N, C-alpha and C positions, 0 to 999 in steps of 0.2 A: 726103652730106648724111643731116639726122637729121629723120625726121618727112616732115612735110608744108609745112613753115615753115623759113625761115632762123631762126638761135639769135638772141634778142634782143642787142644791142650792148653793152649793160652788164652785165659779168659781174662787178662789183664785190660782189654780194648772193650768198652760198654757197646750195647747194641744201640746201632745207631736209628735217629728217629726216620730216617727214610725208611729203612729195611723193616722197622716195625710197621708204620704204614702200609709198606706193599704186604705184608702177611696179613694185616687187617683187612686190605682191600681183597684179598684173596679170599678171606672167610665169607664176606658177603653177608653182614650183619651178626658175624661171629659163630656161624653155625652153620654153614652150608656145603661143608667137603663132606663128602660121604664115602663109603668103601670104594674097594678097588678091584681092578679085573686081573685076569690071569695074563702073562705076559704072551704078545703076540707070536713070539719067535718059537715058543714051545707049543703054544697052543694051538695053533690054526690048522694043524694035521689032525690033533687030537679030538678038537671039539667039533664036529662036521654039525652036530644038532642044536648047535647055539643059536639063540633067535634075540631079534633085539626089537624095540616097539619106537615108533614115532607117531607122537600126539600133535597132529593139528588144531589148535585149540584156536577158536574164532570167538572171540571174547566179546560179549555183549547179544549173541543169539542169531544164529542162521535161519533165515524163514526158509522153512520147507517149499512155499508155495513158489519160491523164485531159484530154486536149487535142485531139489531131488522129487519133489511132489509134486508137480506141476496141475493146476485144476482149472477151472472156469473164473477161478477168480485171482489167476495169478496175472504180476503185471507183465512179466516176460511170457515168451513162447517155448513150448516144450519142442525139442529136438530127438531125433532116433539117434540109437548109440552104435557101437560096433557089435551089440547082442540084440536081436531082432526083438521087439516089444519093450525093452526097455528106453524111456526118456528121460531127457533130463533137462534143464533151461538151455535156452539159446545162448547163455552168456557161459556157458562152461564148454565149447565146441573141441578143444583139445583134450580134456577129460573124457568127452564121450565116446570119443576113438580108443579109449583104453578102458573100456566099462567092463572088458570080459575079466578084469583084474579085480574088481570090486564087487562087494555085497553092500549095497543100500538098505537100510534098516529105516522104512516109512513110519514103523510103528511105536517110535519111544514115547511113553508116557510117565512123567514124573509127577514128584509132591510139591516143588518148590519152584516158585514164579518172581522170586526176588535174584538179582545177579549173584550175591554173593554166596547166602545160602543153596542158591541152585548149582554154582560153581563147585561148593564142596560136596555135594549132594552126586554130581558126576565124576568128581575126582576120585573120589573114596568110597563110592558106592552107599553109602548112608547118609543119614541127615544130622546134622548138629544134635550132640549129646548133652542135655543138662548136668552140671555136676563136674564139667570141665576137660572131660574127656575127649580128646583129640585125636580122630580117627587119622591112619597114614594114608598117603594118596597112592593110587596106582603105582606112580613113578617110585615111589619109596618103598613098596612091596616089591618091583621087580628089582630094587638095589640090594635088598636083602636075600632076594630068593636067587636071583642070576647073578651077581655081582661077585666077584672074587677079591678078596682081600690083599693080594699082593701086587695088583696092580695099580700104575701111579696115575690113574685117570678117574675123576668120579663116576659113579656109575649112572648117577642122576642126573640131569642136566636140563633146565629150563633156559629159554632164549628169547628174550623180547617179551618178558612176562608182563603183564600189567601188575603196576609197583603200587605200593600202600607205604605208609609211615617214612614217607620225605625218598621215595626210591630205593628204600633198603632192602625190602622183602619180595619174595614172589605174591602171587594171588590166591585168593581162599583155595582151599584144598588141596594144594600143589606140596603142603608140609610133610615130614617124617610121622610128626603126632608122637604116639609115646613108643615110637621105632627110636627114638633119639637121632642126634646129631649125626651119627655116621651115616645117616640114609637120609639128611636133609640134600635139597639139591643144591647143584652150582648155578648160579644165576649170571647170565651174559646177558647185559642188557641190550649192547648192540653187535651183532654178529660181525660186522668189519672189525671193531676193536678185540675181539676175542675176549681172552682172560687180561684183564688190564694188571697191570704191573707184575706180569710172570716172573722176567726178568730180573737178577739181583743187583744191587747197585754195582754199576760198572762191569756187569756181568760176571763177577767174581764172585764164582759159588764157594770157593775156598773160605775167603773172608765171610760171606752169609753164614757157612756152617760155622764157623767161630762163633758169630755173634748169636745165632738163632739158638746154638748150643746153650752159651751162657742163659739167657733169656729161658731157656726149657729147666735149666738146672735151678734157676731162682723159683720157678713155678712150682715145680715138683714138689716143693716142702709147703706151699700152699695145698695144694691139690690132697697131700697126704692128711693133711688136718682139714680140708673143707671140700669133701666131695659131693659138691651141690652139681646138678644139672648144666649151670652156666659154666662152671670150671671145667668140666668135662667138654663140653662143648667147645670153649676156647683152647684146650689141649689139644684136639682133634683136630681144630681149623690150623694150627701152627704145625701140627705134625703132618697133614697132608697138603698144606703150601709146600713146605719144603722137601716132599716127596714128589710135588707135581714140577717144583722148580729143575729138577735133577732129571726128567722123563725126556726122554726126545719122542716118545708119542705125543705130547704137549704141542708139536707142531699141527696137529689136526686142529688145533684151535685155529690157526694162521691162515685166514681166505686169501690172502695174497698170493698163497703159492698154489692155488687153483687157477688152472687156465680161463683165460678171459671168454674164450670160447663156451664152457661150460656155466660161467656165471651169467653171461647173456643168455643162456638158454633159458635159466631160471628164471629170468625178468632183470637181475640186477637191481634191486630195490629192497629193502627190508624183510618182504614176505620170501622173497627169491634166496637172499643171502642168508636168510634162518634156515631153509631148507636145505641150502648147499653145507652148511657146518652141521647140521644134522646128519645128512648123509657121510658125511667127512668122519664124523664119529662114530657113527654105527660100523663105519669101515674099519675103523681100529676096535669094534667089539665093546664098545659103551651100550649097555644091554636097553638104556631107555632117555629120550630125549623127547623133551617138548616143545612145539616154536608156537608162541602166542600172536596171533595176529589179531590186532585189536580193531576197535570201530566197527564193528557190527550191529550197535546199539542204535538201529533204525525203528523210529516210532511211525515215521510218516511216508506213506508209499513205500518207495524201494530206493532212494538216492543212495544210500550209503553202500547197499549192495551192487547197485551200478556200478559205482567206481571203485569197490572192492573187488568185483568178481574175475574182472579181467587179468588182474596180477595173481589172484589164488589159483584160476585155472592153469595159468602158464607155469607158477612155482609148483603147484601139485602134479602135472602133467609131467613135467622135466622130472621132479625125482621119481616118480614112479618108471619113468624109462630108463632112468640113471641107474636107479636099483637093479632094473632087470638085466641092463647092459653090462651091468659089474656082476652079476650071477648073485646078487643081495636080496633080491625080491621076494623069494620065497622063504629067507629067513627073517625078512623084515617086516614087521606089522605094521602098515599106517593106518592111522584111525582118524578119522575126520568128526569134530563133535563140537558143542559148543554148550551152554547152560541149558539153553529150553530154543524153543522155536519161536515163532512170531503169529499173532493172530489178535488176541484181545476183545473187547466188547463187540466191537462190529462184526468180529469175525464172522458170526453165524447170524449177523443182522442184513436186512434187505440189500444195503449197499457194501457190499463187500470191499469195493475199491476206494472207499473214503480215506481221507488224508489222514485219521487216526486208526487205521487199520492193521498196522503192523507194530502191536503192544506186546507184553511178555506173554508167550503162549506155551505152558507144559505139557497138554493134555494130549498132545498128539502133534510128532514131530520126526526129523531125519536125522539120521548120521550115517557113517560109511566107516567099511572095514576093508582096507587092500592091501595085498600079498600076504606075506605070513604062513603061505600055505593053505590057506583058505581056499573054498570053493567060490569062486569071483562069478561074474557075468548073471547074479540074480536080485532079486528084490523081496525082502522080510516084511511080513505084514502089509495093511491095509488100511487106508483112511477112508472117510465119507468123502461127499462130492467138495466139500468145503476144507479139507485136511485139517477139521476140525476135531474130531473123535477118531479113535482106533474104533475100527470093525473088524480085525483080525490079527493074530498073533501079537496082543500088546507085549513090549519090552520095557523092562525097568530099570535103573541105574544098578541095581544089585546082578539081575540078568547080563547087563551089558559088559561089567566090572568081572563076572564070573566068566564070560567067553574070552574075554581080553588074556586073561590068566590063564585059561584053556591053551589057547592058540601059542602062547608062550611056553608052555610045559610049568605053570604053577598052580600047586595043589591050594586050590581055593577054599577048601572045607579046613585047612591047618587053623592051629589054634596059637594067637600069642599071648604074652601075658601083656597088658595093661599098663605096667608098672605099680598097678595097686593091688597085684595079686589076684585080678580077675581075669580067666580065659576071654579072648575075643576072637571069633573067626575071621579070617580074610575077607570072606564075603559072608554075610547073614544067612541063616538058614532060609529057604523058601527059594531062594534062586532059579533060575531055569535057563540055562544056558542056550546060546543060539545053535543048535545041535545043526543046523541046516547047513551053516557054512563051514562045518568041520570036514 
């Protein structure tokens, strides 16, 4: 079968180049269409326990000293929050009023201090493995475990990702690895554009089905003889593109349908629009969306943080409030994370405010979990007076990964075949989920 309809019987007309390019564009590097969720109309009343996750990925490294773990060496000032005893940066005033919904983890301690390896570490819960085995990201795990095969939208979407290879791929660690093309993310580069080339030429679905059916017939013979991973990825991409073109739920990608007042509340910028689109997608039961917020790679002082924090604060607080108002906060886990924190050579030196004091720092830093039914209004872990070392309750990427799985109802002890006959746990043994938030 190809898509949701049988191919038109008239195969005399060849697949137009423009239609083929539309299919290719929807594929986002030829392998980014994932599995499908259950139709909303029949599922809404039956699946009250369905959960989704929105990851806000702060690419470059959010400094704990300027966000969630302010110390005497911070450039910003601490302010009180809605929870007595919990303070955050004065550059997060809107989030401070919603702290009752959040659990801040101040004791992250990881093993990688280079951007791509650290991003992989946080997205997969593991470190790069010698021999070519690529671990699946948390988004791909959610796609496999929470997604439904007959729903016409991708289970895993990445919005505004840091790009590589000329803009055709998402960042390190956000891929499906050995789980295959079905669980790769759909990449949306700019939220205001949604899924580009989603409509067929001249909005003629009948003609599109005819041409796509011809292409499918041609490729079936090739796939029968050459069942290579790339051929399978291409076949899945074409099938999913066709299915999504027919879907009424695809309107969720169209931000122009969102009231202007809502977009204004989120900030109406790249950060805000990404979060609005993420809310629209979980609203139609997409289980996992990652919104990438770039330009946190700040080595000198706090310049980028001073620039980015207002937009981040506005978008995140609007997302929390919007989810709550729509009855979605308890079923949507919002995760704030980056690849590491900030500190570096001078972090433990005498001049903690030197211009080179915000280098990569993986030994002690902060993340946050919000909504999803967790116990908010608390802080997990403790660092020393410089936020340089963990003094209490260290949390590793495996611990963090397992916690997200547990909140979403995923069995993180499950084993999957890595494609080479070896069983691989979703999370390596030795994990310690953050039970305090459950």
